[in-house]
C-alpha positions, 0 to 999 in steps of 0.5 A: 199203167197196170190194171189192178181191179179184178171183176168176179161174177158168180151165181151162188146157192149156198151161204157165204160172204163177200170178202173184206176189201172188195171195191164194188159189188152188186147182188141180185136175187135171181131165184124164187125165194127170199134171200138175206144179204147183210142181215136184210131180206132180199126178195126175188128180183130185187138187187143191192148195190155197194158202190165205190166209196174210196176204200174197200168194204168190210165183209158182207154175209149172204144166205140165198135161203133156197134161192140163187144170188147173182153176185158181181164184185170188183176186188 
């Protein structure tokens, strides 16, 4: 059986996006400032999850806003 999913874990301090088609993702604000994920504030220490829903997600924008986001995604 071929394994197709790839796990990607990174820390980011610049705005970007999760690319369209990801299967699962988790984003945690590990910095000291409020960040923005998908247009919603993410306070320091808070996390958001995007669980598997049977198909890939559309892209999700994020902006650390002088903070650091720890992102885990399965592509």
